[in-house]
N, C-alpha and C positions, 0 to 999 in steps of 0.2 A: 244387510247381514241377517242370517237366521239366528234367533236367540238360542243359547245353549239348551239342549234338550234335557240333559242330566248334569247335575253338579254334585259330585261326591265329596263328603267330608266325614270325619270321625263322628260328627254329631248327627248325621243322617244324609239321605239322598234327596236333593232338591229336584223335583220332577216338573217340567213344563207341562201344565195341564192343557193338552191339545183339544179337549172338549170345548174350550172357550175360544179357540182361535177361529177366525182372525180378529174377533172383536176385542179380546182382552189377552194380555200376556200376564199370566199368574203362575206361581210355583206352589206346589204342595210338597210337604215333607214326609218322606217314608223313613221310619227309624228302625224297621225290622223287616224280615223276610215276608211276614204276613202282610204288612202294609205295602211292600213292593208288589207282591202278588195281586193285592186288591187294585192297585193302580193299573196293572196290566189287564186284569179282568174287566175293569170298568172303563177301559179305553182312555184313561187319562194319559197314558203313554201307549203308543202303538207303532206298528212297523216292525217287521221281523228282526232285522239286525239290532234295532234299538231295544226291543224286548230282551234280546240276548244280553246286551250290555247291562241293562237294568237288572236282569237276573243275577249276573256276576256281582254287581254291586250289592244287591239285596242279600246274597249269600255272605259276602264279607261283613256287612252290617250285623247280620245275625250272629256270626262267630264272635265279633267284638262284643256284642251285647250279652251273649250267654257265657262267655269266658270258660270254655270246657276245661275241667281240672285234670283230666286223664285221657289216655288214648281210647279207652273203652267209651267214656262219655263223649268224646269227640266223634267217634264213629256213629254213635246213635244220633247225636244232634245233626251231624252232617247229612246223613241219609234222610232224616226227617225234614231238614231244611230244603234239600234238593227236591224231594217229593212234593213239598208244599208249593214251591215255585213252578214246577212242571205241571201242576194241576191247574194253573191259572188259565191257560188256553191250550187247546189240543192240536192245532194245525201247524203253527210256525215252528220249524225244526230248530231255529236258532235258540229258542228258549231251552230246549232239551240239551242242545250242544253245550251251551254255557253252564247250565246247572250241573250237568254231568262232568264237565271239565273242572269246575270248582270242587265238586265232590271227590273226584279222583285226586286232586291236589291235597285235600284234607285227609283222605284215607292213606295217602302215601306218607304224610307227616306222622300220622298215628302209628303206622307200621314201623317207621324209623325211630320212633320215640315211645316205646311201650311203657306202661305203668303210669304213675302220676306225673303231672307236668310241674316243673319248677316255674316260678314267675318269669325267669329268663326264657324258658322253653315256650311258655304261653305267648310271650311278647314276640318271640321269633315266628311262631305260627301265624299270629295276626298280621305281622309284616309280610309274610309269604303270601297269605291269602288275599291281602289288599293289593299287593303287587300283581298277582295273577288277574285280579279284576281290572286293574289299569291296563294290563297287557291285552285283555279282550277288547277294550275300547280302542287302544292304539292300533291294533290289527284291523279293526273295522274302519277306522279313519284311512289307513293305508290302502285297504281293499277298495274303498270307494273311489279313491283317486285313480287307482289302476284300472278299475272298470270304466271310469270316465274316459281314460285314454284309449282303451281297447275299443270301446263302443263308438267313440267319435270317429275313429278310422273307418268304421263300416258305413257311415252315413255319407250320402252324396252332397255335393255343393248345392246351396239353395234348397236344403231339405225342408219339406213340410212334414212334420211329425206329429203323432198323436200318442197320448199316454192315458192310463187308466189308474184310478185310485191315487195313492200317494206313496211313491217310492223315491222321495227326495231326501233332503237333509233332515227333515222332521222325522223320517223313518229310520234314521241311522245316527251315528255320532260323527259322520263325515259329510261329504257333499251329496250323498244319496247314491242309489243304484240306477234305476231307470232315469230319474230326473237328473241325476249326476251325469249321465251320458249326454242328456240334452244340454245342460249348462256347460259342460266341457266342450261340446261341439259348437255351442254359441260363441264361446271365447275364441274359437278358431275361425269364426265368421261363416260357419256352415249351416246355420239354422235360419231359414227364411220365415218360418212361422211354426208355432206349436199349438196344438189343441189339447185341452184337458177335459176329459169326460167327468161329469159331476160326481159320479159314483154313488148312486143310491144303494142302501138307505142312509148310510152314515155321512155321505157327502164329503169324503176326504178330498176328492178332486176339486170341488167347489170351495171348500173352506181352506184347504192346505196347499194343494199342488199349484193352483193358479196364483195363490198368494206368493209362493216361492218363486215362480217364474217371473212374476211382476217385479219382485224385489231384486231379481238377478238381471232385469232388463231384457228378458227374452220376449220378442214379439209373440204374443199369445192371446188366445181367446178361450173362454169357457163354453162348453156345450153340454146339453143334457145327454144322458146315455143313449136315448132313442134317436138322437140326431147323428150318431156316429157313422152309420152306413151312408147316409146322404152326404155328409161332409167328405167322407173318403171318396165317394164317387164324383163329386162336383168341385172339390177344392184342391185337387192335386196332391192329396196326401201320398207320400211315397215311402213312408216307414212308420211302424208302430213299435214302441218299446214299453215294456211293463216290468215290474219287479216279480218276486216270487216269495211265497212263504214256505214251500217245501217242493223239492224236485225229486222225483223217483229215480231209481237207478237206470231206467230206460229213457229218461228225459221228460216223461209226463210231468206237468207242472201245475201245482195248486197255487192259485193267486186269488185276489179279491173277486167276488162274484161279478160276472160280466166280462171277464177276461176271455173265457172260452168263446163267447159270441163274437168278440172282436177278432179273434184268431180265424174264425170261420169266414168272416167278412173279408179279412186280409187275403185269405187263400183265394176267394172268389175274384178279388180285384188284382191278384198277382203282385202284391206288395209284400216286402219282407216283414216278418213278425219276430221281434227280438225279445228275449228275456234277459234281464240283468240281475245277477244275484251272486253273492260270494259262495265259495265252495262249501262252507259248512251248511248251506241250505240244501245241499244234495244229500239225500237220505239213502245210502247204499243198501239199507235193510228193507226199503220199500221197493219191491220188484217192479211195480208199475203204479199208475195213478189210482187204480181201483182200491188199493189198500190204505190210501191216505184218508185219515179221519177228517170229515168235513164238519166244522163247528156250526151248530145251530144256535144263533144268538136270540136275544129277547125279541119277541114279536112287537113290543112297544117301540123298538127302534124303527119299525116299518110303519106303524100306525100313527106315530107322533113325530113332529119336527119342532125342536126347541120347546117341548112341553105342550104344544098345541096338537090336538087330535085331528087327523085329516081323513079318517076312515070311519065307516059306520061302527057304532059300538057293538061288541059281540061278534065282529067279523072273524072268520078263521084265517090265520096268517101262517105262511112259511117264511123262514129267514135263514137259509143256508148262507153263511158268510163268505164262502169260497166256492170256486168250481175248479175243475181239472181240465187243462188244455192238453190234448194228446200230443206226443212228441212230433208226429208227422205234420202238425200245423205250425211248428216252431222252426224258423229259419236258422237261428243260432242262439246259443246261450252264452252270454258274456259274463265271465268271472274275473277275479283279480289275476288269474293265471293266464288268461287269454280268451280265445273264442272256441266254443264247441260247435262244430258244424261238419257234416250233417249231425242232427241230434238223434243219436241212436244209442243203444245200450253199450256197444263197443266203443264209440267215441267218448261217451261219458266216462267209461272205465279207464280208457287211455289217458284222458285229461287228468284224472285223479291219481294216476300211477306215479 
């Protein structure tokens, strides 16, 4: 079993520190929105759906901590809290979806209860906002199960599959998105073998995905990123499935750096390239992938591994954390509602209707 990623209580949010996996299982405690945002920014918790769930929890924690005394104060605190959470990372749309959803719930309560709050009204608000946070989590759990079912149906018997980064249980509050598809198919006896790309520079595949696959009993092997084309060519890989941090209205998909390259290789070898992501990952305001903000993370994450420097001192470094895969390289997008194929602006719009 995968350890709980988040444990919410009135005293704080217990966050599984994924920076220490697989060596150590340790929790850190966030007692405010600022502490939650810091855990997101510092990669203690990561994975687009999980970031969204954490943002909802962090918002609820902040409202309980600050105890707004009036509708006017609630509006100010709610806007400030949502902005603080959304500033943690720029690419994953689930963060913005959850923060804005919690903000909308808070503003609706303020509009319905003008003036000062009585103790009973304040308690009612806290109950409403914490219930909304729980709903974000339960919806993620249900979405993961549905994506697993829909994705497993797409895979052939004796499937040899490859994935990149970590889109498993550790990236969600459920069974995962892309890895959830793999584990669901494995339970149906459809997975012959799975390959996990290590995913430099943060090594989510090496530290997290292969750990999940092993714990679930999936026949699997870890490969370095630059082995992918060779393995696809020589080892009978017949499907690739990845997650997503943001999907544009036309189907262009932002995911962990290296995803685009895998899609190009898949196209050359004529194997299906699937993206698994819940519908809140689809940003209908982003017309195409060109407008998706690509996060540039610390150069030290490239030059150092576990504190040890592996590059010359003073070296110039780039670290775009994501890339964008054009829709025409994606065979299908798997969501909790079903499958989007072909991946076009029209089919995405129809899927969301």
